N, C-alpha and C positions, 0 to 999 in steps of 0.2 A: 504494500500500500504506500503510495507516494505521500510523504510528509513534507511540511514546509520548514526545512532546515537550511540555513545559510542561503536565503532566498535571493535570487538575482532580479531585484526590482528596485526602482528608485526609492530612496528613503521617504519621499513625499507621499508614497502610497501607503505608508504605514502609520499615519496619524490615527491613533486608535480610539479617539474619543467617540464612542458609540458606533464605530465601524467594525467590519468583520475582516480579519486577516486571513487571506486565503492561502491554500497550499500551492506550491509552485515548483518548477523544475529545479533540480539540484538539492532538494530537501532530503532530510533523513527519512528513510522508510521505517515503517513500523515492523511488526514481527514478520520475519521471513525475508526481508530485503537486505541488501548489502552494498557496501562500496568497497573500494580498494582496501584489501586487508581485512575486511569485515567478515562476519559469519552470517549464516542464514541461507535460505534457498530462494532462488529467483533473483533476477537482476533488478536493480533500482534505477529509475531514470536519472540521468546526469550524475551517477555515482552516489546516490543518496545512501546514508548509513543504515545498516540494519539494526533493529533493536537487539540488545544483548540478552533478550528474554531469559536466554538461558537463566584551770581548766580542770584538765583532768578533773572530772567531776569528783566530788568527795574530798577534794584537797583543801584543807584549811591551813593557813599559815600566817604568822605575824612576823615581825622582825625579831621577836624574842627567840631564844634558842629552843630547839626541839625538846618537847617533854616538859616545858614550863608553862605557866599559865599567865603569860604576859607580864604586866608590871605588878600584878597583885595575885594573891593566892585565891583558890576557889573557896567559896563560902563553906562554912561548916556544914558537914553532912554531905558535901558534894565532892568528896575526894576524887582527884583526877586519875585514880588508878595509876597506870604507867605514864600518865601525862594527859593533860586536858586536850591537847592537840598532839597527836602522835608524831613520831619522828619523820621528818621529810614532808609529810602532809600533802602529797601530790604536787603542789606547786610551792617550792620554797620561796624565801623572800626574794629580794632583788636578784634577778638573773638565775633564780633557783632552777635546778633540774627537776625533771618530772619523776622523781623516785617515789615509789609507793610508800605511803605512811601507814602506820597502824591505827592512826586516828583515834586514840583514846582507849583506855582499858575499860573494864566493867565500871559502870557508874559514871562514865566520863562526861556526857553532855551536860547534865544538870546535877548539881548537888541540891542543897536546899536553898539555892539562890545563886549558884555560880553558873550562869549560862554563857558558855564559850569564853573562857579565859579573857577577861576584860583587860583592855589596855594594849592588846596586840596591835601593832600598826598594820594598815592594809598591805597586802602582798604586792610588791611592785614588779609586775611584768616578768614572770618566769619565762625563760627562753625555751623551755621544753615544749614539745608538741602536745600530745595527749597524755595527761596524767593518769596513772592507774588509781582507781578508786581505793582509798585506804580507809575502809569502814570497819572500826572495831565495834564492840558492843557499846551502843550509845553514841558512837561517833556519827555525826550527821554528814551527809554527802552534799556539800555546798555546790553551787553551780557558778563557775567562773572564779572560784578562789575566795571564799569568805574569810575574814580575819578580824581580830580584835573584837569589838563589840558588834560585829555583824556587817560592817561596811564592805562593799564588794571590792575585792582586789583587782588590780589591773592585769589581766591575763596577757602575757606576752606572746604566746603561741596559740594555735588553733585549739578551741575547746574540745574536749573529748566527752564521751558519754559515761563511761564507768559503770553505770547501772544496767545498761542494755546489752553489753558485750559479754565476753567470756564464752562459756560453753564449748562444745566441740562439734565439728561437722559430722553429720550422719552420712551413711553410705549413699543415700539418694539426693544429697544436697549438691547444688551448684555453688561452689565457693567463690566469693568475691574477695580477692586479696588486696586490701587497701594499701598495703605497704609496697606492693610490686608495681611501681609506676612505669608506664610505657610512654608512647609518644604524646607530645603536646598537641592539642586540637586547635587549629586556627579558625575553623568555622565551616559552614555549609551554605551553598549558594546556588545561583542560577544565572543564565545569560539573558540579557535584554536585547541582543543583536537585532538590528533593523527595526526596533520599536522606537518611535519618537516620543510618545507620552504614555501614561498609564491608560488602560482601557476604562477604568472606573475610578472615581474619587476615593473609594474605600480600599483600593488595591494596596497602598503602602501599609495599611494596618494588617491586611491578610498576610503580606509577605514578611514585614520586618518586626511587627509588634510581638513582644514576648508574653503579652497577656491576652491579646485578641487574635493573634495569628500564629504563623509557624515560627516566627523569630529567626528567619534566615539572617546570616551575618556577613555574607559575601555577595557581591554583584560583579559579574563579568560584563564589561561593555565593549562595543565594537568601535574601532577607529572610524570616524566619519559620521557617527550618529549624533543626534542632539543629546543634551545633558539633563533633560527634564526628569527622567526616571532616576538618574544617578544623583541629582541634587536632593531629591526627597529621601533617597536611601542614605546618603551621607549625613543628612540632618538627623536621621534616626540612629546614627552611630554605626552604620554598615560600612565595611571595608570594600572600597571600589577599586577595580583594577582593569587594565586595558589590553585588548588583543587586536592586532591589525589583520584584516583579510587582504583587501586590495589597497593600493597606495595612491589611487587617483582621487578625483573630487568625490567627497562624501564616501570615501572608502571603496570606490569603484575599482575594477581591475586595471592593472597597468599603472599609468601615471608617469611623471617625468623622471622617476627614479628607477625605472625598469626598462628592459628591452624584451621584445618577443623572440623567443627561440623555439625551434622545432625539435621535438624529441629530446629535451634536456634531462639530465639526471636519470636516465633509464626510463623516462616517461614516453608516451606516444601522443603526438599532436603538438600544436603550438600553444605556448603559455608564457606568461611574464616571468622573468627572472630579475633579480636585483642587479642594477648596473651602476648606481650611484649611492653607495652605502653611507658616505659622509653626508650627502644631502638629505637622505632619508632619516638618519639619526638626528640631524638638526631639526627637521620637521616634527619628529616625535617629541623632542624636547620642548619645542614651542607649544605643541598640543598639551603637554603636561602642565605647563605654566598657565595656559589659557584656562584649562579645566580647574586648576586651583583657584584662579581669580574669580571663577563662577561658582565657588562653593563645593568643588569636588576635588579634594586632595587625593591623587591616585597613589595607591599602595605599591603597585607593580606594573610593569609593562612587559608583555610577552614578545618574544622575537618574531613569532608568526603563528597564525592558525594553520595547523596541519601542513607543515612544509613538505611532508612526504605524500601528499594527496594528488600530485601531478596536476595542480591548477584547478581542482574541483572547487566549485562554489566561490569563485573570485580570489582564491588564494594565490600567493606568489610561491613559485617552486624553488626549493633549496635542496641540494644534496646535504648529507650529514656534515661533511667537511665545510661546505659553504656556510651553513648555519652557525657552526662553531666559530668561524672567522668573523661573521657578522656580529655575533654576541661579544666575542673577546676584543675585537678591534674597533668596534664602532658603538654598538648599543650600550655596552657596559660603561665606557667612558662618558657617553652622553648623559646617562642617568645618574651616575655617581654624584656629581655636584648638586643634583636636585634632591638627593636623599630618597630616590625611588628605586625599588628592587627590580631586578631583572629575572625574567622567567624564560624557560625553554625546556624541551623543544616543542611541547604541545603537539605531539605526533598523534596519528589516528588511533593507535592501539598499542598493546604491549609488545607486539612483534616489531613495529617500527621504532618504538621507544628504545629498545636495547641498542640498536645501531647508532641512533642519534645521541643517546646518553654516553656511549663509549667515545664518540667523536668529541663531545664537549669535555669529557673527563680527560681525554688525551691532549687537549689544547690548553696549555697552562693559563693563557689569558682568558679564555672562555670559562674555565673552571673557577678562576678567581672572580670573574664578573658575575656569574649566575648565582642567584640566591635561592631560587625555587625551581626544582626539577618537576616537570609536569607532563601529563599525557592524557589523551582521551581514551575511551575504552570500547571502541567498536570492533568487536572480535578479539580473538586470541586470549580470552579469559581475563582473570584478575591480573592486575599489574604486578610485576615481580617485586619482592622485597629488595630494597637496595640499601644495605647497611652503610655503604660509602657516603650516602647522602647525610645521614645522621652524624656519622663520624666527622664529616667536614662542617658540621653545624649549619647545614642547609635544610630546606624543607622539601616535602614531596607531596604534590597535589594531584588529584584527579580533577580535570577542569571541564569535561563534557562527556555526557552519555545519554542516550535514549534507551531505556531498559525495555521498551516494547509493551505489547498487549498480551495479557494472559488468555488462555483458552476460555471462551465464553464471555470475554469482555472485549469485544472488537473495537469499541470506542477508546479503550485504554484508560478510562477515567475512574474505574471502580477499584474496590479493595483488592481483588485478585491481582490486577496489574500493579497496584501500589506495593504489594508484597514482593514483587520482582525488584522494585526499586530499593526497598528496605533490605532485602537480602544482598543486593550488590553493595550497598553501603556497608553492611556488616562485614562482608568479606574483604572489602578494600581497607577498612579500618583495622581489622584483626589479623589479616594475613599479609597485606602489603604495608601495614603500619603507616597509612597516609595521614598527613596533617590536615588536609582539607578536601572537601568533596562537593561537586557541582552537578546538578541536573542540566540538561542541554538548554531548554528554551522556556522563556516566560510565557509567551503568547503563541498560539497557533489556532487553526480551525480544523476540527474533525479528525485529529489523529493523536497518537500517543506521545508525541515528542515534546509536550509542554506541560506547564502547571495550570494554565487557564485556557479553556476552550472558548475562543471568541465567537464561535458559531452557536454553541449551546449556552454561552454566557454562564459558565460554571467552573468552579475550581475542581481539579482532579484530586482524588484521594491521595495521590502521591505527594501533594503539598503537605498533607497532614502527617503522613508517615515520616517525611523529612523533618517535620516539626517535632516528632518524638525524639529526634536527635538534637536538632538545632535549638529548640526552645530551652532545653534542659541541659545541654552540653555546650557551654558558652566558650568563646575564645579565651584561651589560656588554661582551660581544664586539661586534665591528662587522663588517658585511658589507663585502667588498672587491669591486672591479669585476672582471668577467670579459669576455673578448672572444674572437672566433674563430668558426669555423663548427662547429656541433654535428653529430655524426652523427645520422642519422634516428632519431627517437624518444627522443633524449637531451636532458636539461636539466641544467645545471650551475650551482651557486652556490657561493660561498666566503666564509669568515668567519675573523676573526683575533682573538686575545686581545691587546689593546694592552699588557697588563702584561708578557707574556713572548714575544709573537709566535708562540704556538701557532697552528697552521693546521688548519682543517677544510674539506674540499671535499666537497659533497654532490652526487652524480651520480645522476640518475633515468633508468633505461632502461625505458620503457614498451613497447618492442618485444618481440615474442615470440622474437626471436633475440638471441644474445649480441652485444655490440658492443665493439670496441676503441677506447679513447680515449687521447690523448696530452695531457699537461699541461705547459705551460711556466710555471714560477713565477718571476716577476721578483723581484729583491732577493736576500735571503739565506735560502733555504728550509731546512726541516728536511732532514737527510741521508737520512731514510727516512719513509715514510708507511704506517700500518697501516690496512687496509681493514676496515670493519664492514658486513656485508651483511644486508639484509632481503629475502627472496624467498619463494617457495612453501615452501622447505625450511629456511630460516634466519630466526632472529629476532635481529638485530644480531650475527650470527656473525662472529668475528674471523678474518681470513685472514693469510697470510704477508706480512710487511712488504715494501714495494717500495722499492728504492734510488733516491734522487734523484741524478742526475749531470748537472753543467752546467745545473742548474735544471730538468731534464726527467724525466718518468716516462711510461711507457706501461703501461696496465692493461686488463684485460678485465672488462667489466660483464656479469654474468649476465643472461639474459633475464628480463624483468619483475622488476626489482629496484631497490632504492635502496641505494647504497653510499656510506659516508662514509669519506674518507681523512683520517687524523689523524696529526699529528706536531708535535714541538716542537724548535726549533733547538738 
């Protein structure tokens, strides 16, 4: 099925206020179609892409020494046993470590009038992360480090829970290992290519709001488009970045910086290739400065959209070596003074990525200049894990994919097709260890390649399953390791906010039956988790909170759903 991806039409035709964006030649195909390097059966017109269907609670401390009762003794009858406040007390005084305290012996909390060792000064910012709850008989488990006569201490590290952790994992549990930090998450996003304005006044809320919508945090824009969509996104705190397709007026093919060659770089046919790299770099730098002056500070600029696609959809053709030379010799030096990151190679799929990645890595100037290694995912499966990216302190992004339509969901807007999107996201995050993930298109009409169908005037379910990640896994969070045997049809990943240890567990149930899952959360988990479900009948619908006891919870996942469990210690 022909989809409208990378459309070859003037930008003026895509003013979307109340109009319909139609499918056109060169677009991504839905399920079963393919372009160069892609999977699927059947050919797609003009090389369209095939869908890839396939703290420490309980710690009390003062500035007085452990085991004493502040500046005065506990009142008669209220003997402090082994100490009104046990040794260490979860958060010691200034700079204190999070050693577990015994928090009082028998009879400790109250004597006949001695409530909490009066006179102790408030605890001043212990540096430890989560204190171990030190509760002796009668020892109260304060929250945030209570001291002296009860004034709250200033916790220096993230608060822990103390009372809801502990226990041991059971054989059927999926273990969430909070201390096993994986890659940082930069965000989740979409491309607005060829769109001049929002289709509806409410669209920014649906896309960017973390209370009303999916909370997407990345926007990929096309060189040559207007900035109306990007301006509203930037105002909402979204990270905006740029990809060039063509180099002519409004991003059309060719332009003064290219020459037309026949059969270049192993391709068949005539297509533009870069001939004036210095001039093109200067033009991109000027575009960055203009965008910033109009309220759109660009985070990164990509070297080219799908340089390995042989000119499909208005792109400029580069060999792997040519792209590395362009990045290292021209684009990098042009962006460095502007504080804008450089991205490459944005190839069509994992197969092409390997060749272009190797060329960039082998070119010292290109490897030094590039900040983000990125690819699309049309065919060839999940992107490969590349430890060299992390080792070099660079990031690894997926920047475009159409995951296609599921059987029985030909329009692609239902929950079955959305589960294909969620599964792809899960695999990319847990197997390739990607830092960022994007769906292909914001707007289209009548196919599976977008988040909003301008013909039906409806948001696809895939927007909301993306929201199960993007609303609750914010930029700067980190993925944490999970282990255990998953129920049939269930995938689980988990993420933590290093600043306050908030936890999000994303559970995907692709089965047509409901499934019970049990989680064991190591460390000091939240005392409750709130589920947010996307299913055939819900769009990030909030459910009743689930209590965490001894580090464990058991919950039911609805059939064909994505549920995010969210909580803060």
